[in-house]
N, C-alpha and C positions, 0 to 999 in steps of 0.2 A: 668262504666268506661268511656263510650263515653261522658256522660254529664260532667265529670270532665275535659276531654280534651277540651270541649267547654268552660268551665270556664277558663282554661289556655289560650285558644285562645283569649278570650275577655280581659283578664287581660293584656296579652302581647301587644295586639293591642292598648289598652287604654294608656299604658305607652309609647309605641313608638309614638303614636299621640301627647301625651303631650310634648315629646321632639322635634318632628318635628314642632309643633306650638309654641314652647318656644320663647319668645322674646330675642333678643341678643344672638342667638345661636353661639356656637363656634364649631370647628371641633370635639372636644370630645363628644359633644352632638349628633352629627350625628352618631359617632361610637356606642354610647350606644343605640341610636334609632334603628339602624340596628341590633344590638345585640338582642333587644326585638322583632323586626320584624322577625328575623330569628326564634326565639322561637315560634312566632305567627304562622308562616307558618308550622312549624313542628307539632304544636298542631292541626292545620287544617288537616294535612296529617293523623295523628293518629286517629282523629275523623272520617275521611272519611273511614279509614280501619275498624274501629269498627262498623260503621253504614252500611257498604256495599256500600257507595257512590263511593269509589275508584274502585269498581269492574268493570273491562273492561277498566279502565282509566290507562293503564300501564305507561303513561308518568308521573304520580304522584310520581313514584319512584325517579324522579329528585329532588323532594322536600327533600327527605331523604338524597340524595347525597349532595345537597347544604347545608343542615343543618349541617351535621356532619363534612364537610370539611371547612366550613366558621365560625362556632360558636367559635372555638378556636382562629383563627386570629382576629375576631371582638372583642373578650374580650381582647386579647393581645394589639390590637391597641388602644382600649379605655383607658386601664390602662396606656399605654405609653403616650398617649396624655394628660392625667391628670397630670402625673409626669412631662412631657415636653410639656407644652401647646403651646410653640412657634415653635415647630418642624413642618416643612413642609413635605408633602408627597414627596417621591423621587422615582426614577425609581427602585431602589433596593427594595422598598416595594412591588413590584409586585411578589416577591418571596413568599409572603404569599398567593398568589393565586395558588401556585404550587400543594397543595393537591387536590384542586378541578380540576385543569387542568389534573393531573395524572389520577384521577378517571374517568373523562369524556373521556380521551384518551383510557384508558384500557378497559372501557366498551363501547367504541365507536361502536363496531360491533353490540352490542345489541341495543344501542340507535338509530342508523341510519338504521338498517336493520330488526331488529326483535321485537322492542318494540311495534310496531303497532299490532302484531298478537300473541305475546307470553308474558305471565306474567313473571316478573323478577324471581320469585321463580323457575319456570320451567327452565329458562335459566341457573340459578345457579346450579340446579340439573344436568343438561346435561353437565356442564363443571366442575363438582366437581373434585378436584385434579389438576386443571390447575394452574401451578405456577404463571403465570402472573396475573390471576384473584385473586389468593390468596394474592399476593402483593397488588393488587388494593383494595381488601377487608380490608387489614390491614391499608392502608392509609385512606380509607373511614371511618373505625370505630375507629381508634386509633390516628389519627393526632391531634385530639382535646385534647387528654391526654398530648401529647408533648407540646402543646401550654399552657395548664394549668400549667405545670411544669415551662415553660419559664416565664409565667406571675408571678407565685409565687416567683421565683428567682428575677425577676425585682423589685417586691415590697420589698422584703427583703433587697436587695442592696440599694434601695432608702432610706429605713428607717435607715439603718446603716450610711448613709452619711449625713442625715439631721441634725445630732447632731452638725455638723460643722457650721450650719447656724442659728439655733433657740434655744432659751433658754427655751421654753415652748413646751409641747407636743401638744398644740392646733393646731399649724401649721403642726406638724408632724403627725396629726391625719389621719391615713390611714385605719381607721376602715371600712369605706364604701367600699374601694377597697378590703380589706380582706374579708368582708362579701360577696361581689359580687363574688370574686374569689373562696373562700373556700366553699361557698354554692354550687357553680357549681361543685367544686371538689368532694363534697359528692355525688352528683348525678352521676358523672362519676365513682366514686368508686363502687357504687351499680351496675352500668351498666357493668363494667369490671368484677366484681365478678360473675354476672349472666352469662356472656359469658364464663368465664373460667369454672365455675361449671357445667353449662349446657352441655359443651363439654365433660365433664366426667360423665354426667348423674346424677349429684348431685344437690339436692335442700337443701339449708341451712335452717335447722330447719323446713323443709317441706314448706318453703315459696318461692313463685315465685317472685324473686327480680325485675323482669322486671316491673311488675305492681306497686310495691312499689317505684321503682326508679322514675317512672313518676309521682307518687303522690308527691314525694320529690321535683321534678322539679316544679310542680304546686305551692306547698307551697313556694318554693324558689322565684318564680316570685312574688307571693303575698307579701312575706317578703321584697324583694328588693324594691317593690313599696312603702310599708309603710315607710321603712327606708329612701328611697330617697325623699319622700314627706316631711319628717320631717327635712331634712337637706337642708339649703339654698344652692343654686347653682346646685343641681342635676336636679330638674324639674322646678326650678324657675330661674329668671334672675340673681339674686345676686350670685356672686361666691366668697366664702371666700378665694379661692386660689389667688385672685388678690393681696393680701397682703403677699403672701408666697414667698418662694425662687424663684418662677418663675418670680417674678417681679424684681429680682435683676439685675441691669445693668451688662452687660457682658454675660448674659445668653441668647444671641440672638438666638442661635441654639436650645434652649429648653433643653439644658443639664445643669446639675449642673456645677457651675464654676469649671473647671478642675484644680486640685492642682498638679502642676508638680514641686515639690520642688527641685528635683534633677537638674533641669534646671534653677532654680531661681538665679538671680544675686543680690538679696537683700543683701546689705552690713551689716556686724555685727553692725556698728554704727547706721544704720537706724533701724535695728531690736530693738536695745536698746532704741532708741528715741521713737519708736512707743510703746514699752512696757511701758516705763515711762509715756507717755501721757495716755495710756490705764488705767494703775493702778491709776493714779491721777483722771481721769474721773470717774472711778468706785467707788473710795473711797469718793470723794468729792461730786459728783452729785447724787450718788446712783440710776443710771438709772435702775438697776435690780429690783427695786420696781415695775416697770411696767412689768406685765406679758406678754405684747405683744412685748417686746424688742427683736429685731432681729439684725443680724450682720451688716446689711446695716446701721441701725441707729447708731450703735456704731462706725462703720468705718467713717461715715460722721462726727461724733462728734470729733473723734480723728484726722481727717484730713488725712486719708489714704484710700487705696482701700480695698475692701472685700478680695481680694486674699492675699494681704500683711498682713492684720490683721489676717486672718485665719492661715497663715503660722507662724506668730509670736506666736499665742496662741498654735498651734500644736507643733512647734519646741522648742520654748524657755520655754514653761510651760509644755509641754508634756501632753496637755489636749485638749479635744474638746471644742468648743465654749459653748455647752450645759453644760458641767461639770464646765467650768470656771465661767459662770454667776451664776450657781446654788450654787457654793461654797460660794459666797457672801450672797445669800439668806439663806443658811443653817447657816452661821455664825450669821446672824441677828436673825434667829429663836432661836438659842441657847442662844443668848444674851437676847432676850425677855422672854424666858422661865425661865431664872435665876432671873428675877426681880420679887420680891414678889407681886407687884401690878397686875401681870398678872397670878397669880396662879389659879384664878377662871375662866380664859378664856379657851375656848376649844382650843386644840392644832391646829386643822385645821384652826380656825379663825386667829390664830397667823401666820400660814403659808401663808394664803391668803394675810394678811397685808404685808408680806415680799416678795411678788412677785410671789408666786405659784398660779396656777389656776386649779390644778388637785390634788385631794386627793391621788390617787394611785401613781402619779409621785412623789409627795412630800415624801410619806412614803418610796418609793424605793430609792430616792436620799439620804434621811436622813440616812437610814440604811447603804447604801453604803459608805457614808462619815464618819459617826460617829461610826459605828459598832454596833449600838443598835437602837431599835425603839424609836420614839419620846416619847412614854409613859414610856419606861424604862429609858430614859434620864431624864425625869421630876421626876420620882420616886427617882432616884439617887440623884438629886439635893435636893429634899424635905427631903430625909433621912439624907443628909449631913448637 
């Protein structure tokens, strides 16, 4: 097991160095680099325990305290910075150091007066049942779980709002963030299960989940490295997010453009005018054939702002921008599938020609709009 911790150490160190040495770094790269560096230090700590190197070096328990109280905030801050790249650090962000500060404060007596002569395990045994130390232990061990949940919620909310700005799932692609977050969540689940079960003297299927959870973490680091290296913008300079919603003017604070329709003073006459120009543009120029089409491009062509255009589509048509644009694409796909000259073409080829760039997204949108799969629709046409 010690050798595996060493593998995890070098993997994490390698990926953190890639990020620190990356050209054109942004703040999100630093957050991810510190995330991997945190894992690197923890693997070093675990390797030291297994090999006996940590024996007599009681101060190394600080590595464990730092790991568990900062790993969650680092993941949270990285994901938030990816979603809101223009966001600047604020004083309020110091609250994310609270778990570490609480643990250091609660265990201050041990750190300042007893760490030099007493192993942490002995100190913990001597103070078993102490409510203050119990609270400190909960913060130490479980604050990362809270941050995992907060990060998951943030990604979910971001995904649900992105439909108002993009017509293609390419820019909505949050797979990297989901892999990063949910992979870490799997590790946490195994850790929490072990803690709960071991407290009751239970081993699930006779398996010590602690060992397996750390193997999962090592595999997680390896997988995140492979996925990150295969995606432009993670470990390399080019960042596909440059053309995403973050580049929309008005998003200076790094938040999605806030839609406060209840406070809007947009007159009905202006709404109608924007809607007429929008529908004329979509029907005449067919911009939806471009899979990269985003709301900024359409707003510029129609001669209005992103906020007003989004409001018109949401309120006047009761649709998201994503659904609005894809309805035109679905209409064109249906038209093309009905033409006899296209009967030998693959359905997905027709979909790509009509502006889709994702097979799964196309099938999902088509089924939602038409009520049947593309294959069923084609069979119905050919039968008729």
